[in-house]
C-alpha angles and dihedrals in degrees: 000000000000118000093193121126125254094263092055094048089054089056090049094050103034096104090057090049092050090048093049091050090050092050091053089050096050098028088226130140118276133149134167091195131084109244099188126068092209114147089223085069100038106021125242097283102062096065092045092047092049092052092049088051091054095048092047087062095056119103092009138108107260110242103230114144110202136132130267098041111161102164142324135290136177136119109161121166124204116234085210102053103018087229131118117255088221092215115152120210136191110279101217134219096223091211093055090050094053091044090052093047095049089053091050092048095068102063089037093057089059092064118101121244085254095051091047089050091050094052092044096050090049085052089053093054092043090055090049088059093065091044094119095050090044088054096062089042089053093046093050096048104030101031096234121152115255099257092046091048092049093052103024096055089026128040098002093048092046090050087057092049094048088048090057089043089054092048093049088049089052093051095046092050089056089073114072121213097227141011139192110220132183137168134171113243099191115246095011090059131219117344118204122199132191110216132196127191124202127191113230114196115219097234143252115002125206116207115198110200123206128235101242102042103022096176109022091083096028098061096058090049092045093052093039092055097041095048088052093051101259124132115230130223107193114210108196125200109264089245095044106050101118099068090046098045086050090054096046093049093052092048092051089049091054092051092049092049087054093052093253135130105269091205088087083089121043136161126223109194127185144170130242093250094053106032118185101179098106089045089057097045095047095044109124090235096054105103102168133030124197110188135183120178145066121008092230095059092039091057087047089055095047090051102040101035096048091134090065130068098257127192118182137183112183127149145269140192100277113214136210118203111207115204108140137342120218089186109025095183096047097039093045092043090054093049090046090053088050093052093048099038109115087344090288094294094133124101089233095052114126113243113164121051109198108202128178113243089232092058140243126295121236133190113293097039095281126134130221111211123233088257092046094052091049093048092048090052093046090046092051090049091047090052090048094055103033093092109063096213090054092042090052093053092045106038104024111188135312110254104207131036086223089070090054088050089050093058091055091047091051094048091051097043091049093052091047089051091053096255125135136236111234097178123008124223119244141173117255125212107248106221092220105032108036092187096052120140102243141163135175117219120283111223117198136174118224136166122258090248093060093088090140084071103045103018097103137034117288102203093211135075097285132141127193118203102203117202105216128189092236144346090261088054090046091054094045093050094047092049091043091054092045088055099042104031100023135251131201099185122021123183134208131191114195141132093195108099091199089054092048091053092049087049090052089051093046096051093043088058088049091051091236131130116237128205114203130211093340110176137191097282093093133007101285092218098047110131112210118214115231088023116045118062100220113211119001102221089227102100135042093275089089140315098236136067129221098245136001138105092273088061091064115017097076092054090083139038133204127246115192136198124191135174135175123256106236110255092242093052092046089058 
């Protein structure tokens, strides 16, 4: 690992920073990272070496040298094997972590924006180097399929991190270091002032990572905080420690190699039985909170940690409005992929399909009835998941047993309410892990007034086909739910430009983003760094956006100094 100083690292990585800034400006595709694990790109050795590195960590004490260790924690269960990883991590003394972070903060604040960017970009490429090992760690903690784990906690996550880094750099560079100022004050004449401006970071940030995507939301928070001068304590989910621990270790190594205090990045792991999250968040030295997870706890944080700077990304009941289908196979295929993808354990997964009772128009003037739309979707899902190998690549594993229980609960509640199961959920036999915790999507029909069934996120592969009186009612219901219950990604299928524009107006009023006529050529719920604003901050699904200037600009404040130029010197 490089032993170069921050200024040299900036020069090495300047082209990447410039490209990231340009991508943010144009909203176009760009990435310096390799998204695919293909051996044609990496050679046959890298994947095997990454798997071996992961396996070598199992059953061992994780080597993370950080202050405040008072014991060991760690009890992660693989959704693929049902067995514990048996990796033991440092049990932290929170006060010691905060003390160490505050000490590290002082010399870090003396770095320029360019030097911080150089170090952070060096971190990002160091993190990419362990993408193969991290993919297996993410698989066996989050349940993602291998390809998703490689990209979703690798290149795609790092893209989001560098995007936040670029926005933070942009915000910092908007503040000059010095200024010469003069103004006439009448009889006293012209007064000249020398002014200096100094960036002051907020303080220690706690980043709470989620179970299913441990790094996708963490990297933006980490780099936004580091760039603006704030040290970071990462709090992983109790069943998702290993990917976070690997990242923390690599970032600390990068800091050390640059001659900097590694305690700018720390980890606070815990176990379900002895959680420490609230203790960390309510600690008097916690200044910033970045949280990804359930809406219920996110709202609790917003209410009970109002004295902190809080950024949340939670969830909602993402809706789909069906009006007309110009390409039924392609559009229904894309929707089916979205419902199957990672067993609907993504914050962008569709859940509620709002369908007019009189059906959906297709090309040629024909109409698919409500029942036909639901059946074609169910048949497409069934076909996608009938081959275990294909199902494994698309669905992965279900991270938590609670999600399996939710499927059963929804099934019984729908039947009790007079609804109908169109496609039942079933476990599929994973070809590589016969004991994997798996489930295909449950597709059910319900009436529009059954809001108690579909009016909140069901964190499981569950799809509600909602019979609406009309397309206008479908749009109103979906937009209302987005505004009142939250939505991160909403979807519309329509060939009617007037209706599309009405939907854009409705979802703008609801503060929710809308994807229109997304088909199966790409994952419909993929959020692209530098281009897609992920979460609006305008509805209950979260108060922050990945990424925009608002995500970074309040993480630092400005202290200024001014003094007059003596009159004789001014002349």
